[in-house]
N, C-alpha and C positions, 0 to 999 in steps of 0.2 A: 381562478386562482392566479396570483402574481407569479410570473416566471422569474426566478432569481438566478444570478450568475453563480457558477460553481464555487467561486471564492466566497460568496456570501453564504452559501449552503455549508461550506466547510467551517466557516467562522461560527455558525449557529449550532453546529453538531456538538452533542455532549460527549466528547472524547473521553474514554476511560483507559487507564493504564492496563496493559496486557501483562499477565503473570508469566506466560511462557517467555523465555529468553530475557527476563527482567534484568538480570545481572550482566548478560553478555550482549544482548541486542535489544535495547529498550524500544518499545513502540506502543502505539495506542490503537484503539478500535472503536467502531460505532456499529450498531446493529440496525438492520432495516426496520423491523417491527417494534421491538422493545424500546428502541430509542427514537422511533418515528422518523427514520432517515431514508424512507423510500425515495424521495425526490433526489437526494444526494446520490444514492446508489444508481438511480436511473441516469443521472447526469454523468457519473463516472463511466457507466456502461456505454453511453453514447460516445464519449471521448475515445474509449477503446475501439468501438466499432468504426469510428472515423479514422482509425490508424494512428492515434496519438500515443499509444503505449509503446514502451521500449522493453524488448525481451532481455531478461537478466537472469542470473542464477542466485540462489541463496544456498550456498554450499553446492550440493548436487541436485537441488530442486530448481527446475525452471519455472519462471513466472513472468508475467508482464506487469510493468510498473508505469504509473502515470506520475510525472514530475510536475508539481505545481508549487510555486513559492519556495519555501524552505523545507518541503516534505516530499517524500515519494509515497505513493498510494498503491495498494494492491488488494485484490479481492481473494477470498478463500475459495470461491466458486468461479469457474470460468464465466465471463460475462455473457457468452452465448447460451449458457445453461440457466441463467437467472430468470425466474418467472415470478415477478412480484405480485401478480394477480392469482396465480394458481398454486403457490406454495405457502403452506401455513408456517413454515420454519423461518428463522431469521437468517439473513445473509450478513456476512461480516465484511466490513471495509476496514482495512488496516492502514496505518500511516507511521512513518518513521522519519525523524529529522535527517536531512541530507548532511553528509560529511564533506561534500565538495571535493572528493577525491575518487580514486578508482573503486573504492569499496562500495560506492553507490551502484556500481555495475557488476562487480564480481567479488564475492566474499569467499575466502579460502580458509581451510583448517588452520587453527592457531590465531586467527583474528578474533579479538575479544569484543570488538565494537567500540572500544575506547580509543580516542585519537592518539594517545601516547603509546598505544600498543600496535600501531599500524605495522604490518610485516615489512621487514627489510626488503624482501623481494616481492613487489606488488604482483597480484594475480594478473594473468594474461586476460585480454578481452575474451568474453565468452564466444564460442564458435557455434 
């Protein structure tokens, strides 16, 4: 099988709009099995394992994000716990457009996700 670059895998993925946070923090997702995105999720996991992820917060929840192009990507399952061969369930890969400001690294209460509503006092960097 041809090995594709991660950007080619991302471009080929059938991204679908997520219902959660639709109004306040719009994002998309793709599924490992249902959407046939095993190779993409493997590539993302490899990037995380190589140390390319950046630890950030989504309000009080910590996660690791991968920044590629105009999007940030994150998994719903920790990459070390993903077993694409042994698990019959779908793994979820999410992505959201970058805002190119501090909210890409720290989201705080009152931030709606809309550019015009960026808080007057930006969040401090996560510690």
